N, C-alpha and C positions, 0 to 999 in steps of 0.2 A: 929336608930329610926325606929319604925314600923308604917306603915300606918294603921289607924283605920279600922278594918274589916267591921264595919257598913257601912262606906263610900264606901268601895270596893264592898259591896253587892249592894248598891244603884246604883252604876255605872255598875253592872252586870258582874264584873270580874269573879265571881264564875261560870257563864255560859261559859265564855271563857275557864276557866280551866277545866270545864267538857268536853268541846269539845276536849281540848288537851289530856285529859285522855283516850279518845276513841282510840287514836293512839298509846297508850303504849302497851307493850308486855305482862304484867302480873298484877295481883292485887297489888303487892308491888309497881311497877312503877306507877300504877294508883293512889295509895295513895300519892306517892311522888308528882305527878303532881297536885293533888287537894290541896296539902298543900303548894304550891308555894306562897310566899309573895313578894310584891314589895320591891326592894332594894332602899335605899336612898343614897348610896354611888356612886358617879359618876364613879369611876374607876371600881367598881364591875359591875355596869349596862353596861358600855361599853364592858367589858370583856364578860359578859353573852350574850349580843346581837351579838357581833362578833362571838362567838362560834356557836350561832344559825345560823348566816349567813353562816359561814364556812360549817356547816352541810348541809345547803341548797345547797351550791355550789358543795360540794362533791357528794351529792345525784344526782344533775343535771348531773354531768359528769360521775360518776362511778356507779350510782344506789345506792339505800338505802340498807345498810347491813340488813340481816334478823335477827330477835331476837326471841328466843324461849320463851315459857310460863314457866317462872321459878318461884320457890318458895323460900322464905327466908330460907337459910340453917343454920342460927345461932343456932336454937334449937337442930337440929341433931348433929351439930359439938360440941356444949356444952356438950351434953350427951356422945359423943365419948371421949371428953377430960376428962370426969370424969370416964372413964373406962366402959361406957355402950356400948350397941350394937345398931347400926343404923338400922332402918327398911329398907326393900327392896325398897319401894317407895322413901324414902329419899336418898338411894344410887343412884337410877335412876336420881333424881334431881341433885345430886352432879356431876354425869357423864355429865349431860346436861349443867351444869354451866361450867365445864372444856371444853366441846366441843364448847360452845358458845365463850369462851375465845380464843380458838385456831382459830376459824373461823374469829373472829374480828382481831386477829393479822395478819392473812393471808390477810384479806380485806384491811387493812390500808397500806400494802406494795405497792399496786398499786398506792397509792396516795403520794408516797415519793417525787415526783417532784413538787407537789403542796403544797406550804406553807400554813399551817392552824393552828389555835389555838387548835384544837382537838388532834393534834399530841401528845401533852404533856399528855393528859388524856389517850390516847391509850398506851402510854409508861409505864403506871402503870400496865398494864395487864401482867401476867406471866403464860404462858401456861404450862401444866404438862401432856404431852401426855402419859407418863408411867402410872401415876395414873388413867387417863381416861381409858386407855386400860385394866388396871387391874380390874377396876370396871365393865367394859363391859364384860370382860371374866368371871366374877363370876355371875353377876346379869343379867338375860335375860328378866325378867318381874317383875311386882309388887308382884307376888306370887311364883316365882320359881327361883332357881339359876341353873347355868349350870351344867350338869353331870360331866364335866371335870374341875370343879373348884378346885378339888384336886384328886390325884390318889386314895386315900382311898374312897372318895365319889363315884367315878366312879365304883370302885369294889363293894361297898355296893349296889348301884342301879342295877348293873348287876345281883347280887345275888337275889335281890328282884324280878326282872323281871323273872328270871329263876324259882324261887320258886313259884311265882304266876302262871306261866305257868303250873307247875306240879299240883298245887292245882286245877286249872281250869280243867285240863285234868281228874283228879280223879272225880271231882264232875260232870263233863259232862257225864262220864260213867254211873252214877246213873240216870241222867236225860234221857239219851237215852235208858236206860234199860226198856224193856217192863214190867218187874216185878213191877216197881214203877210208871207206867204211871197213874194208877187210884188214887194214893195217892197225886200226885202233883197238886197243884192249877194251876201252869203255868210251862212250860218247859224253865225256865230261871235261870240264876245265878245272885244273887244280893249280896250286901255287907251291913252288919250291924256291927257297932262298929269296922270297919276295917277288918272284917273277912268274908270269902266267905260263903254264906248260900243259901238254896233253900226253896221256898215257899211250905209248906205241908198243906193239908187240916186238920183241927183240929181233925176230927173224926178218922184220920189215924195216930195219933201222935206216936203210938208205932211201926209203920211199918218200920220207918227208924231210926236206932239207932244214937243218936247224942245229941247235946246241943241246947236247945231252947234259942235264943237270943232276939226275939221280936215277937209280934203278930200284926195283922192288927187292925184297929180301930173297925172293926165289930166282931173281935174275931174268924172269920171263917178261918183265915190263920195263921199258925205258921211258923216262919223263923228259920229253924233248920240247925245247922252246923253238917254235917255228921262226924262220927268218923274217916272216911277215910281221911279227910282233916284237922283234928284238929292239928296234928303235923306240917303240912305245914303252917297253919295259925299262929301257935305259932312261927314258925321260921320267918315268914314274920314280925310278931309283933316285935320280937327282932331286926331284921334288920332295921325296921323303926325307932326304938329308937336309934340305932347306927347312922342312917342317920341324924336324928334330932340333935344329939350331934355333928356330924361332921359339919353340916351346921352352927350350933352356933359357933363352933370353927373357921370356915372360916370367918364368919361375924364379930366376935370379932376381929380377926386378921386384917381384912380389915378396921374395924372401927378405930382401933389403928393407922393404916397407914394414914387414912384420918385426924385423930386428929393431926398427925405430921404436916400436911399441912393446918391446920385450918386457920391461918392468911392469907395465900395466897388465899385460896378459898373465904373467907369472903371479902377480898380486891377486888378480881376479880368480885364477885357478885355486890359489890357497884359500881365499875367502869362500869360494864355492864348496870346497871340501870341508872346511870348518862348519859351514851352515848345514851341510849334509849330515855331519856327525851329530849336530844338535837335534835335527829332525829325526835321525835314526834313533837317538835316545828317547825322543818323545813317542816314536812308534813302539819302541820296546816297552815304555811305560804304559801305553794303552793296552798292549797285549797282557801285561802283568796286572792291570788295574791298579797301578801304582800312583803315589802322590808325593808331594814335597813335605818332608818333616821340618820341624824347627831344628836349626843347626847351632850348636854351641861348642865351646872348647873347655867346658868345666868338668868333663868326664861323665856327664849324665847321659844315660841311655834309657829311653822310655819307648818301648815298642808296643803299640796297641793292635791287637789282632794281626800280628805279623805272620806272613806266609813265606816259607822258603821258596824262592822263585824257580828252583830246579825240580821241585816235586809237582806233579800234575795237580791242577787246581781242584779236580774232583776228589783227590786223595789227601791233600794237605790239610792238616788241622791247625787253625790259627792259634798262636800263643800270644800272651801278654806278659811282658817282663819289664821290670824296672831295675836299674843298676846305676850306682854312682852318686845318688843324692842322699837317701836315707841310710844307705849302707854301700860300702865299696867292694865287698866280697860276697859272692853268692855261691852256696854249696848246694848242688843239685843231686838228689838221690832218687832211686827208683829202680825198677827191674830192667833187665836187659831187653833190648828192642822196644823200650818204652818211650823213646824220643829224647833222651838226654843229649846224645851227640848231635841230633838235628837241632836242638835248642841252641847249643853252643855255636854250631855252624850258622844258624840263622842270625844270631847276634853279630858274629864276626863278618859274615857276608854282607848283610845290610849296612853295616858300618863302612865297609870298604866300598860298596856301591855308591853310598852317599859321598864318600871322599873322592870318587871318580866323577862326580857330577851327575849321577843317575838318580832318578826317582825310585822309590822303594815301595813294595807291596805291604803297606800298613794302613791303619785307620787314622782318623783325626786325632790331634793332640799327641802325636808321637814326636819324640826328640832324639836326635843322634848327635853324639859328640865327635869332634875331630881329634884324633890322637896322633902323637908323634911316632908312636910305635904300636904295632899290633903283633903280639907274640903268641904263637899257637903251638900246642902239642896235642894233636888229635890223630888217632890211628896207630896201627902197629908198624913200627919202622925197623923191625928185626932184619938184620942183614947177615946172611951166611958168609958173604965175601969178607965183611969186616969183622966177623966173629962176634957180633953183638947180639945178646939175648934181648927179648922183649923189654925186660926191666932195664937192661943196660942202655938200650936205645932211648927208652923213655927218660931215664935219668940224664943222659947226655943232653937231651933237649931242655930238661928242667934246669940243668946247670947253666946252659946258654941263656935261657930266659932270665934267670936270677941275676946274671951279669948285666943284662941290658935293661931290665925293668926299672922304671922310675914312676914319678907321679903323673906322667903324661902317657902312660902305657895302658893298653887293653890286653889283659892276659886271659887266654882261653885254654884250659887244660882238661883233657878227657881221661877219666879213670886215674886220678892222681894217686900215686903210690902203689899202683897195681903191679902184678907180675912177680911178687916176692912174698915172704912171710907176712901174713895179715897184721900181726902185732907190729913188726918193724915197719911195714908199709904204711900203716896208719900213723905211726909216730913221725915218719918222714913227711907224710902228707900234711899233718898239722903244722910241722915246723916250716914247710915251704909256704903254706898259706899265711902263717904268722909273719914270715919274712916279707912276703909281698904286701901284706897289710901295713907293715911298718914303713915300707917304701912309698906307700900311698897309691899303689897301682889299683886300677879297676880290674877285678878278677872274677871270673866265673869258672867253677870247677865241678866236675862230676865225680861221684865216688860211690862205693858200696859200704864203706867203713862206718860203723855206728859212732866211732870216736869223733869223726868229723861232724856228725849231726850234733853231738854234745858240744863240740867246740863252737859251732855256729850259735847254739842256744846261749852259751855262757859268755861269748866274746862280743864286745861292742863293735859296731860297724860291720858285723858279719850276719848274714841272714840265710835261713834254710829255704829250700824249695824242693819240690818233688814232682816227678811225672806220675800221674795218677794211674792206678791199676785196679781193674774191676775183678774182684775175687770170684764173683758169681760166674762170670763168663771166662775167667782165667785169661783175659786179654787186656793189654794196655789201652787207655782211652786217649793217650797222647796229649792230655791236658797238663799244662804246667801250673802248679799251685805254689804261689809265693807265701813264705811264712810258715810252711808246713813241712817238717822233715818226712822223708819217705819211710814207709814201713817195710820190714823185710818180707812180710807176707808168706814166708816159707812154711810156717805151721798151718796157716789157713789154706794155702794151696795144697799141702800134703794131706790135710784132713779131707779136703774136697775130692782129692784123687783116691781116697780110700785107705790111707795109712791109719793103723789102729790107734785108739786113744792111749793104750798102754805104752806103745812106742813113743808117741808124742809127749806123754808125761815124763818118761825117762829122759827124753831129749831136753825138755824144759829144765830139768834138775841140773843138767850139765852146763846150762848158760850161767854166766857169772851174775852175781846180784846186781852189779852196776848196769849190765846189759838189760837185765829184766826190768830194772827201774826205768831205764830209757824207753824200752818198748811200752811200758805202762803209760809213761808220759805221752809218747807218740800216739798210743791208742786213744787217750783222752782228747788229745788235740784233734785227732781225726774225727772222733764223735762230735766234738764241738764244731768242727768245720762243716760236717754234714748237716748238723742242726742249723747252723748259720745259713748254709746254702739253701736249706728248705725254707727258712723264714725269708731269705732274700728272694727266692722264687715267688713266694706268696706275696711279698711286697711288690715285686715287679708285675705280678698278675693284677693286683689292685690298681697299680699305676696305669697298667694297660687298659683295665676296665674303665677307670676314671677318664683316661684320654679318649676312649671310645665314646663314653657318654658325652664328654665335652664336644667331641666331633659331631655327634648326632644333634646336640643342642645348637651348635654353630650352623649345621646344615639346615635345621628347622628355621633358625633365625634368618638365614639367607633366603629360604623359601618365602618366609613371611615378608621380608623386604621386597622380594620380587613381586609377590602378590600386591603389596602396598603400591609399588610402582605401576603395576598393571591397573589397579583401581584408580590411581591418580590420573593415569593416562586416559582411562575410559571417561573419567569426570571431565578432563580437559577436552576430550572429543565432544562430549555432550554439551559442555559450555560453548564450544566453538559452533556447534549446530544451533544452539539457542541464540548466540550472537548473530549468526547469519539470518535466523528467523526475524530477530528484532530489527536488523538492518533492512530486511525486505519490507517488513510492515511499516517501518519508519519512512521508507521511500514512498510507499503507497500513501501515507499521510501527507507527505510533502507534495505528492502529485495532486491530492485532493485540495490542499491549500492553494496550490498554483491555479487550479481550476476555479476556485472561489475568487481569487484575485482577478482573473479574467472576466468574471461576472459581477465585479464590484458595482457597476453602474445599473444593474437590474434592481427592480423594486424590492425583490425579496432578499436582497443581499444581506441586510442586517439579520433577518430571521435565519437564513442559511448559515451565516457566520456564527451565530449563537449555537445553532445545532452542531455545527462542525467542531466548535470548541468543546462542547459537552462530550461529543463522541471521541474527540482527541484525548480528553482527560481520561475517559473510560478505557480507551485502548492503551494509553500510557500506563494506567494502573494495572491493566492486565499483563502488559509486557514486563512491567516491574516485578509482578508476582511470578511470571514465568522464568525470568532471568535470575531471580533470587533463589538460590538453592537452600537457603537457611529456613528452617521451619518457623512459621510466624509465632510470635509470643502470644500467650493467652493471659487472661485476667486472673487466673488461678482462684476463682470463687470470690473475688472482691465484690462488695456491695457498696453502692453509693450511700453516704450518710444522709443525704437529702436529695430531692429532685434538683436537676440542674436548671440554672437560670441564665439568661443572656448576660454575657460578660464574665462568666465563670472561667477560670483557668483550669484546663484539664490536660491529662496526658493520654494521647492515643497509644494504647498499649502495643498493638501489633507492629507499629512502625517506630515506636519509642520517640514520638515527637510531641512537644507541648503545643497546645492550640487554645483558641478562645471561642467560647460558645456564642453563636450569632443569633440563635432563636431557640425556642423551647422544642422539646421532642414531640414528634407527631404520634399518631395512634399506633403506627407500626414499630415504634421504638427507635426510629432513626432521628438524628439531630444534625443540624448544620453547624460546622465548626470551621475556623480559619487557622491554618498553620503556616505562618509566614505569608506568602502571597497566594497560597493555595487554599481554595475553599473546597470542602468535601462534606459529604453526608455519610456519617458513620453510625453504627449501632451504639446505643447508650451503654450496653454491656461491655463495649470495647474501650470505655473511658474510665479514668480515675480522676477524682476531684483533687486539684492542687489548691489547698486552703490558702487564701490570702484575701486582702481587702478588696471587695467588689468595686471596680472603677466606675461602674454605671450607677447613676442616681435615678430613682423612680420619679422623674419629672416629665413634663411635656417636651423637653429638649433632648430626649434620649438619643435620637438619631444623630444629632450634632455631636454629642459626646462620643458616640461610636466612631464617627468620622474623624474626630480629632485623634482618637486612639490609634486608628489605622494610619492617619497621616504621620503620627510621630514615628511609627515603625517603618514607613515607606522610605525607599532610597531614591536619590535624585540622579543616579548615574548607573549605567550598565556597561560591563566589559565584554566585548564580543571577540576579542583577539583569539586566534587559533580555531575559530569555527568556520564551517562552510557557509556559503551564501544563504542556502535554504535554511539552515539552523539559525543563522543570525537574524534573518528576516522574521522568522516565527517568534524568536525571543523579543525582537523589537516591538512587534504587535502586542505581545503579552505585557511588556514593560510600559507601553503607552497607555494600555487599558488600565493598568494598576495606578499609573500616575494620575490619570483623569479621575479615577475613583478616590484618590487621595487629595484631589484638588490642587495638584501641582501645576505651576504655570511654565516652568522651565526644567528641562532634563538634559543630561549629558550622555551622549553615546560614544564609548571608547572603542574605536575600530583599528587603531594603529596605522602606521604609514605604509609599510610593506610595498607591495606592487600597486596598491590603490584600487584593486579590483573590488574588495569588500566595501571600501568607502563609496565607490561609484554606485554599487548595487543598492546600498542603504540610501544614498541621496535620491536615486531614481524612485525608490519606494516611498520616501518621505514626501516627494513632490505630489503624489497622488493620494496621500493619506488624508482622510477627511478631518482628523483631529489635530493636524499639524497646521499651525499658523504660519511659521517661517523657520528657517534653519540656516546655520552658518558654521564655518570652520572655527576652531578655537583660536584665540589670540595668544600672544606671548604670556606665559604663566598659566594658561588654561590647557595646554597640550598641543597647541598649533594644529598642524594638519592631521594629527593622530586622533583628534576628537571632533565631534559635531555637536554644536549647541542647538537644541530644538525648543522653539516657543510653541506652547500648546494653546488651543482655542479655549 
């Protein structure tokens, strides 16, 4: 079904299409744009709008593809298909179509990862680079083909150039000759009928033998072809005829080649124009700041902040209107020039634009329905020729609308029932609206009649709306208020303009009681609306303030998170520096140990070893304290219940380790304890007594008991896997010393198989160790080559 073009024109759809056509690439595309008609099929409308929206999104992300000014190639291809020869301008157009096809194919490749409905249209393009290059190689302009279009043409043109040069040379000898200076009108060479001639004064006609080809308009000059160049000119003429024949042969051949690809070229042209239309629609949408609404066929129209696209963006006042869901008929009242007609046109025009596949200037959550009919009566169609009054023309349209209207129709009527007696006009208007309501049509009508306001209040599925008017400024605000009937404002305006109260009171007594009651109701509604709007503004302000506070809190949170990250980063940097320091000092310790090993045969070796170990423990304790960022724990005022004795179990508070007292405290309050394999001297105040049975008995064999206690806790193996050679050798020395202290005779060193470097280093070290009796690799079940079994002295 096609929407009546008359109604489309009333709603000014033709002006929108004219704007659209300005963004097309050529006359053919412009004609296509101007001929667009609204679709009435929901699926087609959705598909068209989605394609326009996809073109808009692709243009936003990748830029709009460029389109050349193309011409319809169907005539030229039809001629070629019939065996004719295509003209040079037509060849250039065909090459441009092929180039445009290739460029569009290249452009769409960058959009492969973005799903869009235009992809299918692009897929119909078939580039033909070979034919494009062939045409470009032959035709270089609208009036010339390339010299190298064929070998024969190149040879002919070379001969023409050579012969012309000879002819010019001969004729220039005559011009330069002093013998002929007096007979020449000018010392120039010119061409007449494709032949080289010279201008000779008429009175000296016989002085230069030759053929006269032309005379000047005054008859004073004769253009003579000297006999010396006649043969050359004849040869040039013959060569030019050969050139023309060769050109025709080339162009016929090229025309036949294009005819072979006729369908492909015509299809490409059609696809290019189609794509150009979609991108023109997206360009128009960008100019209008338009978007895609939800599209239904239920008759529902919801326009949020809709703007009439033909009113300048700085002047248009956005309106929000709903129609078709909660109510199907909307009665709009308000003062003249208040925006009622613009509201009707906005509803109708945006609906038609959507049905044409265009995006519309609205905000989010807008919905447009697809209608089978859009029927409109807007404007004064009084005709002197047809002897129709305003009311008659108006009613003629209404009669036509009532005949066509059904449940799938959108009806827009301006000033319903106007142009006649108000009482009769109001009655007719109510009857028309009731008829349309019973038919199920979606209707929006404007009026001044109070009877229609009352009808909208009392009738189900009918709603009032009004265009707001500011009595203080005596100007309309152009805001559309749904659910509120418009006030007449006549008394308020007259009072503000200075009409006396006496006259106004007399006028009020002349108004019917029913009209007064209606105005009272409308007055109350208006006051309620203003109070509601004031509260709504206060609510919005509170929401705005809350959002601002929330935003400030979020901003502060982000700042704190950033500061936290900066602090952590600074801590990491500090830790890195500490680690570097620890590594450097550890390397120094390793170097000292290596020096000691080299001096192991000296007499003071034992003494220096003992000193080095003591220094090592001190340095390690210092490094541990430096690398540990956690504040040491304190004893929090704890007091020992009794003096500590050898064998007591205690807790070293600052390192949170259990230890055993090895000797009583000295005068300085320091005491020797053993935590695992480590012996250390700590402050008594840093210890807490762990109550348990004392394992030491006060007998003469105290030392033996201590030794057994240590022996029970000693381990017989050490795992060195993953360590460097220097670290492993130092741990081996500590482990052997602890084993000897525990009276162990055999220990196991686990070094793993790997490359064998660690095993070899340990074996070299064990060979020279004074406490090692012998050593061997492990057997099956002991760890084989991954362990070394050591016998101690």
